[in-house]
N, C-alpha and C positions, 0 to 999 in steps of 0.2 A: 546619375549613381546608383547602384543596386541596392535593393532592399535589405537592411540588415535583417537577420532572423537570429534565433538560438539553435546552435548546432547540439546534440548531443555527442560529446567527443570522446567519453570514455565510461562504460558502466562496470559494476562488481557486485557482488552478492555474497552473503554471509550467512550462516546458519548455525548454531549449537550443533556440538558432535552427538548427541544424547538423542536416540530415534526411541520415540513411542509410539508403538503399534497400537492398533485399537483392542486387541486380547490384553495389552497390558493395563488399558483403560477399563477391560471389563473385571479386572481383578479388583478395581476401586467403587465400582459402582455398578447398578444392575444397566448391562448394555451389553452388545455383541459387535463383532466384527462385520457381521450380517448387517446390523441395522444401522450401523454406522456409513457402511459402505451405501447400502441402498438409497439412502436420504440424502448424502452430501459428497459421495466417489471418495472420500478422504479411507487412505490405508493406514498411513503414519503421518507424523508431526514432528518436529525437533522442540525441544524442551532444554532450556538453559539450567544450568546446574545452581546450586545455591550459593549465592555471593557475585554472581554473573552480573553487569550492568548493561542496560541498553548499548552505553559507547563501546562496550566490550565488545558486544556483537556487531558493530557498527564497523569500528577501525579495520578489520581484515577486507570489506566490503569498498570501503574509501580507498585503502591502498590500492586495490585492483583496477578500481574506476580511474585512480590517478596514474597509475601505469599505464592502462589502455590509451589514456589521453594524452600520454607524454608529457604529461604535466608536475611540477612540483608542488608539494603542499605549501611552500611559501606564494605560491602564484595565486591561490586563491583569495577572491578578495570578497566573499560573503559567503555564509553558510546558514542554509533553509533546512531545519530538521522536522519532518511530517511526522508526526506519531500523537497514538492517543494512550499509550503507554508511558509515561512519563517518569523519569529517571528519579526525580523528587517532584512534590508539590509545586515548589519554585525553588531556585531558578529554573528554567528551562532547560531542556535535554541540550540544545544545540550549544549553550556555554560549556557544558562537560566535555561535549565532541571537540569545540574549539580547542580547549584546555589540553586534552588528551595530543592534539596534533599540533601543539605548541607552539600555536598562531592567534599571538594576542593582537588585540586592535581592530580586527575586522567585526563587521555586525555578524551577529548569530540569530537567530530568528526561529521560533517555535511556531509550527503551524498546525492546528488542530482542525482538521476536517475528516478524521477517522478512515474507513477505507477510501475514501475519495482525496485522503490528504496528498497523496504524488501528484494529482494532477491538478489539485489546489497550488500546490509549491511551483510545479510547472508554468503554471500562468502569472505568479508571482516573480521568477524569476524570468521566465521571457520578457515580461513589463521592464525590469531592470536594464536587461541586456538590450532590449531594444532601443530604449532611452538613452544608451551609454552610460548609465550610473555604475555597473559593477561589469567587468568584462570576463571573469572566470567563477563560477557560483557552482558550489559543491550543494547539490540537491539529494539528501537521503532520506529514506522512509524506514523508519527504526519500529519495531514492537517486540516488547516482550511481555508477552500477554501470559504465560504459565504461572508466574510467581502471584497472579492474581484472580487465579479462577479456582472453583469451589469443585473438587472433586470428590463428589459423592453424590447421590442420588437426586438432592434437591436442585445440585446444578449441574447435570448432566447434560440438557440441551444444548448449552453452551460451553462448557469444556471441553465436549470431544471435537469440536469444530476449529480451534485457534492454535495456533503454533506460532515459535519465536523466530524472528530473522532481520534480517536488513537487504535492502537495495540501493545501490549510490550510482548516482551522474554526476558528470562533469559537465558544465554546459557554459558553452562560449559564443562570442557572434561570429557569424558567417554571411557571404554574398555569395555563394557559389548556389543558390537554389535550394540547397537541402535545409534541415532544421524544421522547427515547430511552424507548421501552416496555421495552426487555428487552436483555442483551447475554450472550452464549454463548461461553465460552472452553475450548479444549481443546487437548492436548498428548500427544505420544508419543515420549518420548526414544530408544526402541528403535531407530528408523530414523534417528536424528540423522545416522549418515554418508552415507546416501542422497543426501545435497543437502548440501553443506558447502564450509568453505572451511578447509582442513586448516592451514595454518600464515600468519603467527605465530602460535604456540599455546604459551600459560605453563604447560600440562602437558608440554610438551618443555623439556627442557635442551639445547643453548641453543634459545630459541625458534625459531628459523630456521637453516638450514644450506644451505652450498653444493650439497649433494647434494637438499635440498628444492626450492631453487630450478632446478636442472638438470632436475629431473625435474616440474615444473610445477603442485606442491602448494601452490602460493601463489596460483593461482588455483581457482575455483570448480568443483565436480565433480558429476555428476547422474547417477543411474541413473534415466533418462527413463521407462522402462517401470513401472518400480515406481513412481515418484511419480504418473504417469498415474493408475495404479490406484486406489492411494488416493485422489486427490483424487477421482475417480468415485464415490467411497463417503462419504468423509468431508462433501463437499460437500451431497448431498442430504439427509443425516443432520443436519447442522446448519441448514439450511435448515427442516426440519421442525421441529426443535428451536424455533427461533423463532417459527415459525407455531401450533405447538401450545401453546406457552406462551401467545400472546396469542389464542387461539382464535381463528387468520386461515384463512380459505380463500382460493385461487387471484385469486378474483374481487376480494377485498379489498384486494391488494397491487397498487398502482398500477405498483412499478417495482423490479424484482431487481438489486441491483447485484454483479453476480459479482467477485471479484477477477480480472483483466486476465492471467493466466498463459497460457492459452493457448485459444483459440478452438473447438477440438475438443472440449477436456473441458467447456468451458460449454456449446457447443452438446448434447452427450450429457446431461448433468447436466438441461438444460432439458426435452429429448426425455424421458427419464425421468420426470421430474415432470410433463410438461404444461403448462408453464410457456410461454406463448404468445411467439415471436421478438420480437413488438413490446414487451413486457415486460422484456424481457433486452437492454438496450442495450449495444455495446462499444465500445472504443476501442484495442483492441490492434493493429488491423490499422494505427493508424498511427503510434504508441508504443512497441509491444512489451509487455514486464513490467515496471514500476516498482515491483514490490514492492510495500513499505508505502504506496507513494505512488499506487497502482493506484487503489484506491475513492474514494480522495478527489477525485481528478482527474477522475473518472467524475462523479462526483456534482457536481461543479463546473460541469461542461459541461452535465450535465441541467438541473440550474437555471438556467442561463443561458438555453438556447434553450428553456426552457418544458416540456420533456419532465417534469419533477419540480417541481412547484408547493405552494404554500403550502397546508397541509392533506392533501398527499396521503402515502400510507404508502408506506415503501420497508422491503425487506428485504435487509440486507447479507451476504455470505457469504466466507469465505477460507480457502486451503489454503497452506501453505508450508512450508519448510524449519524443522526441529526434531524430528518433525514437528509443526506447529502447525496448527489450525484453529477458526474462529470464524464466529458468525452474531449482527445485533442487528436488532431491529425499531425503526424510527425514523418517529414523526408529524412531516412537515416543516411 
């Protein structure tokens, strides 16, 4: 009997319509297009309008993924939503996605692994499908960062980096030799406070105070140099783990899907590993860092414009808050 693997049957992405340029941000804080571009490679990002929810961003991406997969929403038997920007403190975002799809009774799962969230979700989905627990899984990376960023000098270093968006994938079993070859997950909670959002926090009593608000603890904070250094160490490790596990060479891999956190990180990692620039596409210049949505958004763009075709081999890698890092090898 042929081995059951998890096939990516369809992909989709969606971003808000509103484009925010570096010059736009320079009107709100002490920064410039040159400063942002040199340090991150970002030129624009998308921000959701007031009243938009993560589910609103997700639905068009899901519809496109279902259409590509030739799958009806009624055929989905499990939803996994990877996000760090939850629609509400509780219940999880996946339940609001389920409600919007009008598909009651199936399990809906939130997964919080930040920028590595899509790959963590892929591992969970792959385990379900290989075990025969579910047959059609909707995996989405959803982020709506802009409503929780501090657009002022104090929050500048983080606010200029992040954008809003969603990437979706429909996953199903296959025995044709394609699919997920392996997924590799890691974390290092020692450095959790190097990139985090401190409050509200149920480890505090009360979970948020007036002093917290005055001092901006409700906005994300990052030790940029520390994160950059660790990302440049962990990403090559993760990529090599996926390649060595599957006995792959650089020539075997058609596309490397790096998490889109900082173009300078990805360029440095690519140079360190000898990965040709044409094999490492990017879209961070257009969308900024969309955390758990970044890899599936890039995947969908590459599938739809022909850079990643059926039969091609891809290696995905991410690093993010937690710290988390992860990789996967996938035959599309």
